[in-house]
C-alpha positions as CSV (number, residue, x, y, z in Angstrom):
1,M,-2.6,15.7,304.1
2,N,-4.0,14.4,301.0
3,Q,-6.0,16.7,298.7
4,P,-9.4,15.5,297.2
5,A,-9.4,14.6,293.6
6,S,-10.8,17.4,291.4
7,T,-13.9,16.7,289.0
8,P,-13.0,17.2,285.4
9,P,-15.1,20.0,283.7
10,T,-18.1,19.0,281.5
11,S,-17.6,19.8,277.9
12,P,-20.2,21.7,275.8
13,V,-20.7,18.8,273.5
14,T,-21.7,16.6,276.4
15,R,-24.3,19.1,277.6
16,R,-26.0,19.4,274.2
17,S,-26.3,15.6,273.9
18,S,-28.0,15.4,277.3
19,W,-30.6,18.0,276.4
20,W,-31.3,16.2,273.1
21,W,-32.1,13.0,274.9
22,L,-34.2,14.8,277.4
23,A,-36.3,16.4,274.5
24,C,-36.7,13.1,272.8
25,A,-38.0,11.5,276.0
26,A,-40.5,14.3,276.5
27,V,-41.8,14.0,272.9
28,V,-42.3,10.2,273.4
29,V,-44.1,10.7,276.7
30,L,-46.3,13.4,275.2
31,A,-47.1,11.3,272.1
32,G,-48.0,8.3,274.3
33,T,-50.2,10.5,276.4
34,V,-52.0,11.8,273.3
35,W,-52.3,8.4,271.8
36,G,-53.8,7.0,275.0
37,V,-56.3,9.8,275.2
38,Q,-57.3,9.4,271.6
39,K,-57.6,5.6,272.0
40,W,-59.9,6.2,275.0
41,R,-62.1,8.6,273.0
42,G,-62.4,6.4,269.9
43,P,-61.8,6.9,266.2
44,L,-63.3,9.6,264.0
45,V,-66.4,8.4,262.1
46,P,-68.7,10.3,259.7
47,A,-71.9,11.6,261.3
48,V,-74.9,14.0,260.6
49,Q,-76.8,16.2,262.9
50,V,-80.5,15.9,262.7
51,H,-82.5,19.0,261.8
52,A,-85.9,19.7,260.2
53,Q,-86.1,20.4,256.5
54,S,-88.3,19.9,253.5
55,L,-88.4,16.4,252.0
56,V,-89.9,15.8,248.5
57,R,-90.1,12.4,246.8
58,T,-90.3,12.4,243.0
59,L,-90.7,9.6,240.5
60,Q,-88.9,10.1,237.3
61,F,-89.5,8.4,234.0
62,S,-89.7,9.0,230.2
63,A,-93.0,9.6,228.3
64,R,-94.2,10.7,224.9
65,V,-96.7,13.1,223.5
66,E,-100.0,11.6,222.3
67,T,-103.4,13.0,221.4
68,R,-106.4,11.5,223.1
69,S,-107.7,10.1,219.8
70,R,-105.4,8.8,217.0
71,V,-106.8,6.9,214.0
72,G,-105.7,5.3,210.8
73,V,-107.8,6.2,207.8
74,G,-108.1,3.8,204.9
75,S,-110.3,2.6,202.0
76,T,-113.3,0.3,202.3
77,V,-113.1,-0.7,198.6
78,V,-110.4,-1.9,196.2
79,G,-109.3,0.9,193.9
80,R,-106.6,2.9,192.2
81,V,-105.6,6.2,193.9
82,E,-106.4,9.1,191.6
83,R,-105.3,12.0,193.9
84,V,-104.0,12.6,197.4
85,A,-105.3,15.9,198.7
86,V,-103.2,16.3,201.9
87,R,-99.6,16.2,203.1
88,E,-98.1,15.4,206.5
89,G,-98.6,18.1,209.0
90,D,-101.7,19.5,207.3
91,T,-104.7,20.4,209.5
92,V,-108.0,19.0,208.1
93,D,-111.7,19.7,208.9
94,A,-114.4,17.1,209.3
95,G,-115.5,15.7,205.9
96,Q,-112.5,17.2,204.0
97,L,-111.3,15.1,201.1
98,L,-108.1,13.2,201.9
99,V,-107.7,10.7,199.1
100,Q,-109.7,10.3,195.8
101,L,-110.0,6.9,194.1
102,E,-110.8,6.3,190.4
103,Q,-114.6,6.4,189.8
104,T,-115.2,5.3,186.2
105,E,-116.3,1.7,186.8
106,L,-118.4,2.6,189.8
107,Q,-120.1,5.5,188.0
108,A,-121.1,3.1,185.2
109,A,-122.5,0.7,187.8
110,L,-124.5,3.5,189.3
111,Q,-126.0,4.5,185.9
112,Q,-127.0,0.9,185.3
113,S,-128.7,0.7,188.7
114,Q,-130.4,3.9,188.0
115,A,-131.8,2.5,184.7
116,S,-133.0,-0.7,186.4
117,L,-134.8,1.3,189.0
118,E,-136.5,3.4,186.3
119,Q,-137.6,0.3,184.5
120,A,-139.0,-1.3,187.7
121,Q,-140.8,1.9,188.6
122,A,-142.4,2.0,185.1
123,Q,-143.6,-1.6,185.5
124,L,-145.1,-0.8,188.9
125,A,-146.9,2.2,187.4
126,N,-148.2,0.0,184.6
127,V,-149.6,-2.5,187.1
128,R,-151.2,0.2,189.1
129,T,-152.9,1.9,186.1
130,N,-153.1,0.1,182.7
131,S,-153.1,-3.5,184.0
132,R,-155.7,-2.7,186.6
133,I,-158.0,-1.0,184.0
134,G,-157.5,-3.8,181.5
135,N,-158.1,-6.5,184.1
136,Q,-161.3,-4.8,185.2
137,A,-162.5,-4.6,181.6
138,Q,-161.7,-8.2,181.2
139,V,-163.8,-9.1,184.2
140,A,-166.8,-7.1,182.8
141,Q,-166.5,-8.8,179.5
142,S,-166.3,-12.2,181.1
143,Q,-169.3,-11.4,183.2
144,A,-171.3,-10.4,180.0
145,S,-170.1,-13.6,178.3
146,L,-171.3,-15.7,181.3
147,M,-174.7,-14.0,181.3
148,Q,-175.0,-14.8,177.5
149,A,-174.0,-18.4,178.1
150,Q,-176.5,-18.8,180.9
151,S,-179.3,-17.3,178.8
152,D,-178.4,-19.7,175.9
153,W,-178.4,-22.6,178.2
154,S,-181.8,-21.8,179.6
155,R,-183.4,-21.2,176.3
156,N,-181.9,-24.4,174.7
157,Q,-182.9,-26.5,177.6
158,K,-186.6,-25.6,177.0
159,L,-186.3,-26.2,173.3
160,V,-184.8,-29.7,173.9
161,Q,-187.7,-30.4,176.3
162,Q,-190.1,-29.3,173.5
163,G,-188.3,-31.5,171.0
164,F,-187.1,-28.7,168.8
165,L,-183.4,-29.3,169.5
166,S,-181.2,-32.4,170.1
167,Q,-179.5,-33.3,173.3
168,A,-176.1,-32.8,171.6
169,T,-176.9,-29.1,171.1
170,L,-177.7,-28.8,174.8
171,D,-174.4,-30.4,175.6
172,E,-172.5,-27.8,173.5
173,K,-174.4,-25.0,175.3
174,R,-173.4,-26.5,178.7
175,K,-169.7,-26.5,177.7
176,A,-170.0,-22.9,176.5
177,L,-171.5,-22.0,179.9
178,Q,-168.6,-23.8,181.8
179,I,-166.0,-22.0,179.6
180,A,-167.6,-18.6,180.4
181,Q,-167.6,-19.3,184.1
182,A,-163.9,-20.3,184.0
183,Q,-163.0,-17.2,182.0
184,L,-164.8,-15.0,184.6
185,Q,-162.9,-16.7,187.4
186,A,-159.6,-16.1,185.6
187,A,-160.4,-12.5,184.9
188,Q,-161.4,-11.9,188.5
189,A,-158.1,-13.5,189.7
190,Q,-156.1,-11.3,187.4
191,A,-157.9,-8.3,188.5
192,A,-157.3,-9.2,192.2
193,A,-153.6,-9.6,191.5
194,S,-153.3,-6.1,190.1
195,A,-155.5,-4.6,192.9
196,D,-153.9,-3.2,196.1
197,G,-152.4,-6.1,198.0
198,G,-152.5,-8.3,195.0
199,A,-149.7,-10.7,193.9
200,E,-148.8,-8.9,190.7
201,L,-148.7,-5.5,192.4
202,K,-146.6,-7.0,195.2
203,A,-144.2,-8.5,192.7
204,A,-143.8,-5.1,190.9
205,Q,-143.3,-3.4,194.2
206,A,-140.6,-5.9,195.2
207,Q,-138.8,-5.5,191.9
208,A,-138.8,-1.7,192.3
209,G,-137.6,-2.0,195.9
210,Q,-134.8,-4.3,194.8
211,A,-133.7,-1.9,192.1
212,Q,-133.8,1.0,194.7
213,A,-131.5,-1.0,197.0
214,A,-129.1,-1.8,194.2
215,L,-129.0,1.9,193.4
216,S,-128.2,2.8,197.0
217,V,-125.4,0.2,197.1
218,A,-123.9,1.6,193.9
219,R,-124.1,5.1,195.2
220,A,-122.5,4.1,198.5
221,K,-119.6,2.4,196.7
222,L,-119.1,5.5,194.6
223,D,-119.1,7.6,197.7
224,Q,-116.4,5.3,199.2
225,T,-114.0,6.4,196.5
226,R,-113.8,9.7,198.4
227,I,-111.8,9.1,201.6
228,T,-112.6,12.0,204.0
229,A,-111.5,13.1,207.5
230,P,-113.8,11.8,210.2
231,S,-113.4,15.0,212.2
232,Q,-111.0,17.9,212.6
233,G,-107.4,17.0,213.2
234,K,-103.9,16.9,211.9
235,V,-102.2,14.5,209.4
236,L,-99.4,12.7,211.1
237,L,-98.4,10.2,208.4
238,R,-99.1,9.8,204.7
239,D,-98.5,6.4,203.3
240,V,-100.2,6.6,199.9
241,E,-99.4,8.0,196.5
242,P,-101.3,8.5,193.3
243,G,-101.5,5.4,191.1
244,Q,-101.3,3.0,194.0
245,I,-103.7,0.1,194.3
246,V,-105.3,0.2,197.7
247,Q,-107.0,-2.6,199.6
248,P,-109.7,-2.5,202.3
249,G,-108.2,-2.6,205.8
250,T,-104.9,-0.9,205.0
251,A,-104.3,2.4,206.7
252,L,-103.3,5.1,204.2
253,L,-103.1,8.1,206.6
254,Q,-102.6,8.5,210.3
255,L,-104.6,11.3,211.8
256,A,-104.4,12.9,215.3
257,L,-108.0,14.0,215.8
258,E,-108.8,17.3,217.5
259,G,-108.8,16.9,221.3
260,P,-106.7,17.3,224.4
261,T,-103.0,16.3,224.1
262,L,-101.8,13.8,226.7
263,I,-98.4,12.7,228.0
264,V,-98.3,8.9,228.1
265,A,-95.7,6.8,229.9
266,Q,-95.1,3.2,230.8
267,V,-94.1,3.1,234.4
268,D,-92.5,0.1,236.2
269,E,-95.2,-1.6,238.2
270,R,-92.9,-1.5,241.3
271,F,-93.7,2.2,241.7
272,L,-97.5,1.8,241.3
273,D,-98.1,2.3,245.0
274,Q,-96.6,5.8,244.8
275,L,-98.8,7.0,242.0
276,R,-102.2,8.7,242.4
277,E,-104.5,10.6,240.1
278,G,-104.2,14.4,240.6
279,Q,-100.4,14.4,241.4
280,S,-98.5,17.3,240.0
281,A,-95.5,16.7,237.7
282,Q,-92.8,18.7,235.9
283,V,-92.3,17.9,232.2
284,V,-89.2,18.7,230.2
285,A,-88.5,18.2,226.5
286,D,-84.8,17.4,225.9
287,A,-84.7,19.8,223.0
288,F,-86.3,22.6,225.1
289,A,-84.8,22.0,228.5
290,D,-85.2,25.6,229.5
291,Q,-89.0,25.5,229.1
292,P,-90.3,23.2,231.8
293,L,-94.0,22.4,231.8
294,V,-96.4,21.7,234.6
295,A,-98.7,18.7,234.3
296,R,-101.0,16.5,236.3
297,V,-101.7,12.8,236.5
298,V,-105.1,12.2,235.0
299,S,-105.4,8.4,234.7
300,I,-103.6,5.2,235.7
301,A,-104.4,2.1,233.7
302,P,-106.4,-0.5,235.7
303,S,-104.2,-3.3,234.4
304,V,-100.5,-4.0,234.1
305,D,-98.8,-4.9,230.8
306,A,-97.6,-8.5,231.5
307,Q,-95.0,-8.3,228.7
308,R,-93.2,-5.2,230.0
309,G,-94.3,-5.3,233.7
310,A,-95.4,-1.7,233.3
311,V,-98.6,0.3,233.9
312,E,-99.7,3.1,231.5
313,V,-99.9,6.5,233.1
314,K,-101.4,9.6,231.4
315,L,-100.8,13.2,232.3
316,A,-102.4,16.4,231.0
317,L,-100.7,19.8,230.9
318,D,-102.1,22.5,233.2
319,A,-101.5,25.3,230.7
320,A,-102.2,25.6,227.0
321,L,-100.2,23.3,224.7
322,P,-96.9,25.0,223.6
323,A,-96.1,25.1,220.0
324,F,-92.9,23.1,220.3
325,L,-94.6,20.0,221.5
326,R,-95.0,17.5,218.7
327,E,-96.8,14.1,218.4
328,D,-94.6,11.3,219.7
329,M,-92.0,13.6,221.2
330,T,-90.0,12.1,224.0
331,L,-90.3,13.9,227.4
332,S,-88.7,13.6,230.8
333,V,-91.3,13.5,233.6
334,A,-90.8,14.0,237.4
335,V,-94.0,13.3,239.4
336,E,-94.2,14.5,242.9
337,T,-95.3,11.5,244.9
338,G,-94.8,12.7,248.4
339,R,-93.9,15.8,250.4
340,A,-93.1,16.6,254.0
341,A,-92.7,20.3,254.8
342,Q,-90.8,20.0,258.1
343,A,-89.2,16.6,258.5
344,L,-86.3,15.2,260.5
345,V,-84.3,13.8,257.6
346,L,-81.5,11.2,257.6
347,P,-79.5,9.8,254.7
348,L,-80.5,6.2,253.9
349,Q,-77.0,4.9,254.8
350,A,-77.7,6.0,258.4
351,L,-80.6,3.5,258.7
352,Q,-79.8,-0.1,259.8
353,G,-82.1,-3.1,259.5
354,A,-84.6,-1.2,257.4
355,R,-86.6,-3.6,255.2
356,A,-88.5,-2.7,252.0
357,G,-91.9,-1.6,252.9
358,S,-91.2,-1.6,256.7
359,L,-91.5,1.5,258.8
360,Q,-89.1,0.2,261.5
361,A,-85.4,0.8,261.5
362,Q,-82.4,1.5,263.7
363,V,-79.7,4.2,263.9
364,L,-76.5,4.7,265.9
365,L,-76.9,7.7,268.1
366,L,-73.9,9.4,269.7
367,V,-74.5,9.5,273.4
368,D,-71.6,10.5,275.7
369,G,-69.0,9.6,273.1
370,K,-70.4,6.2,272.5
371,A,-72.4,4.7,269.5
372,T,-75.8,3.7,271.0
373,A,-78.4,1.8,269.0
374,Q,-81.7,3.7,268.8
375,P,-84.9,2.3,267.2
376,V,-86.7,4.7,265.0
377,Q,-89.8,4.8,262.8
378,V,-89.5,6.2,259.3
379,G,-92.0,7.8,257.0
380,L,-91.5,9.3,253.6
381,R,-88.5,7.9,251.7
382,T,-86.6,9.0,248.6
383,L,-83.7,7.4,246.8
384,E,-81.2,9.1,249.1
385,A,-83.0,10.1,252.3
386,A,-85.8,9.2,254.7
387,E,-88.1,11.0,257.1
388,V,-87.8,9.9,260.8
389,T,-91.2,10.3,262.5
390,Q,-90.3,8.7,265.9
391,G,-87.1,8.1,267.9
392,L,-85.1,11.2,267.2
393,K,-85.3,14.9,267.9
394,A,-83.7,17.9,266.3
395,G,-80.0,18.3,267.2
396,D,-79.3,14.6,267.7
397,T,-76.1,13.3,266.2
398,V,-76.5,10.2,264.1
399,L,-73.4,8.1,263.2
400,L,-72.8,6.8,259.7
401,P,-70.9,3.6,258.7
402,P,-68.4,2.3,259.6
403,A,-69.5,3.0,263.2
404,T,-70.7,0.0,265.2
405,A,-72.9,-0.2,268.3
406,D,-71.3,0.2,271.7
407,Q,-68.1,1.6,270.2
408,R,-66.5,4.8,271.6
409,V,-66.2,7.2,268.7
410,R,-65.7,10.8,267.8
411,A,-68.2,12.4,265.3
412,Q,-67.0,14.0,262.2
413,L,-70.0,16.0,261.0
414,Q,-70.9,15.8,257.4
415,L,-72.8,18.4,255.5
416,Q,-76.3,17.1,254.7
417,G,-77.7,18.6,251.5
418,G,-81.3,19.3,250.8
419,A,-83.5,16.3,250.3
420,D,-85.7,17.7,247.6
């Protein structure tokens, strides 16, 4: 009877090799399963969760310090500078001497005008007194001479008729009468000229008035050698020295007149729709960054500078002017142009199809693991974020690029910082 063949025993090496292959197969199966599940769930994409927060929009630009009234002070006459009475940074009062020009020539002209006036006034007084009296006496004398000539004429006329005198003698008496009449008319005309309203008196009065005007001009020119401050203020620039010849129309000093100090900026016209009078702003001087100031928009220019494409905006400080602010100092300004206390805020990259100036946009909302297009309406915008006024609610998860619509995805939430 034949015995069955016996099975050779399995070696330990063979058993270890079998377990290794089984482990590898299990890992492959598990990896495939995980890969399949992950493929079904979709890739990880960045996302944000919508929640209410404060959103503030600010407009930032550079500005400079400027007083409300700034003037250049110069001379109205040609002259040599004798003395400069102020320095840059000095505070001056209204009427205070700033620059003194030489006065020698103008003082001589003033004295000459004064003498001419005195002469004209003396002539006027002579017409009003001596000439008038003399002319009246001349009229009286001429009247007496005329009466004598008329009497001689009448008497001689009778004697000629009686034959005692010749006709030639009567002719001489007629000529004498005519001369007396002419002399009386001349004396009366001269007396009328020196009387009130007469030509001689008017001429004397006109000459005196002309001399008075010349004196006023000479005095005004002399006064113009004193260049004074138009009102209280501060000297910003001194561009004149003693001995210099100055011309009319040239600014010798720059003054910042007393008045409120403004912050003036040229803002790009693209942001004009964001600006309103009364908006609050924070102002910082680079050299004093730890001392921010609060200001307010007080005026927006009605026109745009065509050369720069900018509009002039002026702001005034709410508090008293600090000592460190100087004329023409450069400042950094941040104007608050919009605020929403509790807004549903999204980063701008979450908005799709949003056009400039449009309130309509679209976002990708995570719904049941799928990117779903959702139309929204936006409100306040900043450079980084926007307020969603319709289409979303708090707690919604909004996907960010590179997510696409109708794609199965997994959200990887990003921290959304404050939108101020």
